NUVOSE-803159 format. One record per atom (N, C-alpha, C): residue in one letter; y, z, x. Coordinates in steps of 0.05 Angstrom, whole numbers, padded with zeros to 5 digits, always signed. Atoms other than C-alpha are relative to their C-alpha. Example, Ala and Ser with C-alpha at 12.3 -4.5 7.8 and 13.67 -1.06 7.14 Angstrom:
2
A-00024+00000+00018
A-00090+00156+00246
A+00024+00000+00018
S-00024-00001-00016
S-00021+00143+00273
S+00022+00014-00015
END
This chain:
168
M+00019-00015-00029
M-00651-00603-00279
M-00024-00016-00009
C+00025+00010+00005
C-00715-00641-00272
C-00027+00023-00003
G+00016-00021+00002
G-00781-00610-00287
G-00008+00013+00028
T+00009-00018-00022
T-00797-00589-00215
T+00022+00022+00009
E-00025-00019-00006
E-00727-00552-00207
E-00006+00020-00024
R+00011-00019+00022
R-00744-00522-00277
R-00019+00021+00002
A+00020-00016-00006
A-00804-00499-00256
A+00000+00023+00024
A-00003-00019-00023
A-00779-00468-00193
A+00017+00019-00011
Y-00018-00021+00014
Y-00723-00433-00232
Y-00010+00018-00017
N+00017-00016+00022
N-00768-00406-00283
N-00011+00019+00017
Q+00014-00015-00014
Q-00812-00378-00230
Q+00020+00021+00017
T-00021-00015-00016
T-00753-00348-00193
T+00010+00025-00022
I-00003-00024+00024
I-00733-00312-00259
I-00018+00016-00007
K+00019-00021+00004
K-00800-00283-00271
K-00004+00016+00022
T+00000-00017-00022
T-00802-00254-00200
T+00017+00020+00000
G-00016-00019-00003
G-00741-00218-00211
G+00014+00002+00030
P-00015-00001-00022
P-00707-00191-00150
P-00015-00004+00026
F+00011+00011-00022
F-00753-00226-00104
F+00004-00026+00009
S-00008+00022-00012
S-00741-00283-00058
S-00029-00022-00016
P+00023+00020+00007
P-00786-00349-00080
P-00021-00001+00019
T+00022+00000-00021
T-00829-00338-00019
T-00017+00024-00007
G+00015-00023+00007
G-00850-00273-00049
G+00009+00029+00012
G-00013-00026-00011
G-00814-00219-00007
G+00024+00008-00016
R-00024-00016+00015
R-00754-00173-00030
R+00019-00022+00011
M-00019+00015-00010
M-00693-00214-00026
M+00018+00014+00020
F-00017-00017-00018
F-00652-00159+00001
F-00011+00031+00005
Q+00012-00026-00006
Q-00680-00096+00037
Q+00022+00017+00009
H-00022-00026-00011
H-00619-00062+00066
H+00030-00004-00008
I-00031+00006+00014
I-00552-00058+00029
I+00020+00018+00015
L-00029-00018-00008
L-00484-00032+00061
L+00016+00000-00019
I-00017+00000+00018
I-00441-00004+00014
I+00028+00015+00014
P-00023-00014-00012
P-00367+00011+00045
P+00010+00014-00027
T-00013-00019+00023
T-00334+00067+00007
T+00024+00013+00013
D-00021-00018-00007
D-00268+00104+00017
D+00006+00024-00018
G-00002-00024+00019
G-00279+00153-00039
G+00018-00006-00026
S-00025+00007+00022
S-00224+00115-00088
S-00022-00002-00023
E+00010+00009+00027
E-00240+00103-00159
E-00020-00023-00001
L+00011+00024-00003
L-00257+00034-00146
L-00025+00001+00012
S+00019+00006-00021
S-00302+00041-00088
S-00026+00022-00020
R+00018-00011+00013
R-00342+00096-00133
R-00013-00012-00022
K+00014+00018+00021
K-00355+00048-00188
K-00019-00022+00013
A+00016+00019-00015
A-00381+00000-00137
A-00025+00013+00014
V+00024-00019-00006
V-00427+00056-00109
V-00021+00002-00021
A+00018+00001+00021
A-00456+00063-00177
A-00015-00027-00008
G+00014+00027+00006
G-00472-00011-00183
G-00017-00005+00026
A+00019+00004-00022
A-00500-00011-00112
A-00026+00012-00002
L+00021-00022+00006
L-00544+00049-00130
L-00022-00014-00018
D+00020+00008+00023
D-00572+00013-00193
D-00012-00029+00013
F+00011+00025-00015
F-00578-00053-00150
F-00022+00007+00018
A+00014-00011-00022
A-00613-00016-00095
A-00029+00007-00012
K+00023-00013+00019
K-00665+00020-00146
K-00019-00022-00010
T+00012+00018+00014
T-00680-00046-00181
T-00011-00017+00025
L+00015+00020-00024
L-00696-00086-00109
L-00020+00018+00009
G+00016-00015-00017
G-00733-00023-00080
G+00016-00002+00028
A-00013+00002-00027
A-00682-00030-00021
A+00014+00030+00008
R-00013-00024-00007
R-00649+00022+00021
R+00032-00003+00003
L-00029+00006-00003
L-00573+00035+00030
L+00006+00015+00024
T-00017-00017-00017
T-00524+00052+00085
T+00028+00003-00014
A-00024-00003+00009
A-00463+00082+00061
A+00021-00001+00023
Y-00015+00002-00026
Y-00403+00069+00109
Y+00029+00001-00013
T-00028-00004+00001
T-00331+00090+00115
T+00013-00007+00024
C-00013+00008-00025
C-00281+00059+00164
C+00023+00024+00002
L-00024-00019-00006
L-00236+00115+00193
L+00028-00013+00005
E-00028+00012-00004
E-00160+00108+00194
E+00007+00009+00032
E-00006-00007-00021
E-00132+00106+00265
E+00025+00015-00002
Y-00018-00018-00002
Y-00082+00151+00290
Y+00024-00015+00000
P-00023+00016+00005
P-00014+00130+00262
P+00022+00008+00021
Y-00020-00007-00023
Y+00021+00139+00330
Y+00023-00019-00002
T-00017+00016-00010
T+00089+00112+00342
T+00018+00018+00018
P-00012-00007-00026
P+00128+00120+00405
P+00030+00007-00010
F-00031-00008+00007
F+00196+00128+00367
F+00000+00024-00016
S+00002-00019+00014
S+00174+00184+00331
S+00011+00030+00015
E-00010-00022-00018
E+00217+00251+00350
E-00018+00026-00006
I+00015-00022+00009
I+00167+00299+00316
I-00026-00006-00006
V+00030+00006+00007
V+00088+00299+00320
V-00012+00020-00021
V+00005-00014+00020
V+00069+00322+00254
V-00029+00014+00000
E+00029-00007-00002
E-00010+00325+00270
E-00007-00012+00029
T+00009+00011-00023
T-00041+00317+00339
T-00023-00018-00003
P+00027+00026+00005
P-00091+00257+00350
P-00026+00016-00006
Q+00023-00014+00004
Q-00146+00309+00352
Q-00005+00012-00027
A+00003-00016+00024
A-00129+00348+00291
A+00001-00026-00021
F+00002+00026+00019
F-00119+00278+00256
F-00026-00010+00002
K+00028+00011+00002
K-00186+00252+00277
K-00019+00021-00015
E+00016-00021+00013
E-00221+00323+00254
E+00004-00004-00031
R-00007-00002+00028
R-00187+00316+00187
R-00012-00024-00009
V+00010+00029+00012
V-00205+00241+00172
V-00030+00001-00001
E+00027+00002-00001
E-00274+00253+00196
E-00012+00022-00021
A+00010-00019+00020
A-00286+00312+00152
A+00006-00014-00031
Q-00006+00009+00026
Q-00255+00274+00092
Q-00025-00025-00003
A+00022+00018+00005
A-00305+00218+00105
A-00026+00013-00002
R+00027-00011+00006
R-00364+00263+00110
R-00006+00007-00022
V+00002-00013+00027
V-00347+00292+00043
V-00005-00026-00019
V+00004+00024+00018
V-00347+00218+00014
V-00026-00007+00002
L+00024+00012-00008
L-00405+00198+00051
L-00029+00021-00014
K+00018-00020+00008
K-00446+00262+00034
K-00009-00005-00037
D+00003+00004+00025
D-00434+00249-00039
D-00017-00024-00008
V+00019+00024+00006
V-00461+00179-00039
V-00028+00002+00009
E+00030-00005-00009
E-00523+00201+00003
E-00015+00018-00022
D+00010-00020+00021
D-00535+00259-00049
D-00011-00016-00022
T+00006+00015+00018
T-00531+00210-00101
T-00019-00011-00002
A+00029+00020-00005
A-00579+00161-00074
A-00022+00015-00001
R+00025-00012-00002
R-00628+00211-00057
R-00009+00012-00025
A+00006-00009+00024
A-00626+00241-00124
A-00011-00020-00017
A+00010+00026+00015
A-00643+00168-00153
A-00021-00007+00014
G+00026+00011-00016
G-00701+00161-00102
G+00006-00018+00018
I-00008+00023-00019
I-00665+00114-00057
I+00009+00012+00028
D+00003-00011-00027
D-00671+00120+00017
D+00034-00007+00011
C-00027+00001-00011
C-00596+00129+00047
C+00008+00013+00025
D-00009-00007-00021
D-00565+00132+00107
D+00033-00001+00001
T-00027+00001-00003
T-00490+00144+00127
T+00014-00012+00031
D-00008+00004-00026
D-00445+00120+00183
D+00031-00001-00006
M-00032+00004+00004
M-00372+00120+00197
M+00010-00009+00030
S-00015+00009-00026
S-00327+00087+00256
S+00031-00005-00008
C-00028+00004+00005
C-00258+00076+00269
C+00006-00032+00012
F-00010+00024-00008
F-00227+00008+00272
F+00027-00004-00011
A-00027+00004+00007
A-00157-00019+00265
A+00004-00012-00027
V+00001+00014+00027
V-00172-00060+00203
V-00027+00006-00011
P+00022-00002+00011
P-00226-00040+00154
P-00021-00024+00004
Y+00020+00019+00001
Y-00260-00104+00147
Y-00015-00005+00026
M+00016-00001-00030
M-00280-00107+00223
M-00021+00025+00003
G+00022-00025+00001
G-00313-00039+00214
G-00019-00006-00020
I+00018+00003+00017
I-00350-00061+00153
I-00020-00023+00010
I+00015+00025-00011
I-00375-00127+00185
I-00019+00013+00026
D+00011-00012-00027
D-00392-00087+00252
D-00025+00021-00012
A+00019-00019+00012
A-00433-00035+00210
A-00023-00010-00011
A+00026+00018+00014
A-00476-00085+00170
A-00014-00013+00024
E+00018+00013-00026
E-00493-00119+00240
E-00013+00026+00013
R+00013-00014-00014
R-00507-00058+00273
R-00021+00016-00011
H+00019-00014+00012
H-00547-00028+00220
H-00024-00025-00013
G+00018+00021+00004
G-00584-00094+00207
G-00004-00003-00033
C+00000+00004+00029
C-00567-00098+00134
C+00003-00030-00005
D+00000+00025+00006
D-00581-00163+00097
D+00022-00010-00025
V-00026+00000+00018
V-00523-00152+00045
V+00018+00022+00002
I-00022-00022+00003
I-00456-00120+00034
I+00005-00004-00027
F-00006-00008+00031
F-00443-00092-00036
F+00028+00011+00002
M-00027-00009-00005
M-00364-00090-00039
M+00011+00003-00038
A-00014+00004+00029
A-00316-00071-00102
A+00024-00022+00015
S-00027+00014+00001
S-00256-00117-00107
S+00018+00003-00028
H-00019-00001+00020
H-00190-00110-00147
H+00003-00020-00015
G-00002+00026+00021
G-00197-00178-00175
G+00028-00014+00000
R-00026+00011+00006
R-00121-00195-00159
R-00005-00029+00004
R+00000+00031-00004
R-00108-00266-00168
R+00029-00014+00002
G-00028+00013-00003
G-00050-00316-00158
G+00013+00008+00025
L-00018-00004-00025
L+00008-00299-00113
L-00010+00032+00006
A+00000-00026-00009
A-00008-00224-00109
A-00027+00001+00014
G+00023+00004-00014
G-00081-00239-00088
G+00005-00014+00028
L-00001+00019-00025
L-00058-00290-00038
L+00022+00018+00020
L-00016-00011-00017
L+00002-00243-00010
L-00013+00027+00008
L+00010-00028-00012
L-00032-00176-00011
L-00028-00003+00013
G+00026-00001-00013
G-00102-00200+00008
G-00017+00017-00007
S+00018-00022+00006
S-00161-00154+00006
S-00018+00001+00024
E+00023-00003-00018
E-00211-00123+00049
E-00024-00018-00007
T+00026+00019+00013
T-00265-00160+00005
T+00006-00029+00012
Q-00009+00025-00002
Q-00233-00225+00016
Q-00006-00005+00033
K+00003+00001-00027
K-00231-00216+00093
K-00026+00005+00009
V+00030-00001-00011
V-00304-00193+00099
V-00011-00024-00012
L+00006+00027+00010
L-00319-00254+00059
L+00001-00022+00019
T-00011+00019-00017
T-00281-00297+00103
T-00015+00003+00032
H+00006-00003-00035
H-00307-00268+00173
H-00028+00009+00001
T+00023-00005-00005
T-00382-00252+00161
T-00020-00021-00006
A+00020+00017+00006
A-00445-00293+00157
A-00022+00017-00017
I+00020-00022+00019
I-00482-00232+00118
I+00008-00009-00029
P-00007+00004+00027
P-00480-00247+00043
P+00013+00023-00010
V-00013-00024+00011
V-00435-00205+00006
V+00000-00001-00029
I+00003-00004+00028
I-00440-00180-00068
I+00031+00011-00007
V-00027-00008+00003
V-00372-00174-00096
V-00005+00017-00031
Y+00003-00015+00025
Y-00372-00118-00155
Y+00026+00007-00012
R-00022-00007+00016
R-00321-00114-00206
R-00001+00017-00024
END
């Protein structure tokens, strides 16, 4: 590193979670969650990150689509009952994030929507809410398992221009 680069680097380190131009680096964080253990850990990390930055959060859950098949002889659950059930489950998950954030003094909104694939819902939510970063969990699969199984995190990274922080 030359002297100018080192001075700029040192100034960035001194200013902490602020951009070199003086403003906050991230002001609005999207945290996708499904209520799983992995996503709860990411939520805890996102809350710490938001508190450090003085940023606000939007917690998001992508609802499952109705698993309709024309070949089924028995309808176990009507589309309306299915929708009500998954929305109720999502509200519980989102309320938990919202309550935890508010208790920590962090402004938090919630959102849910239905998409065929979660990564599209995550990107859509980040864009609709004007989030400047997406904070996501990852299983950290490598090699063939990572290649074959893929992940929603990998798909978000591939399909969005919004910065993504991957939390493990």
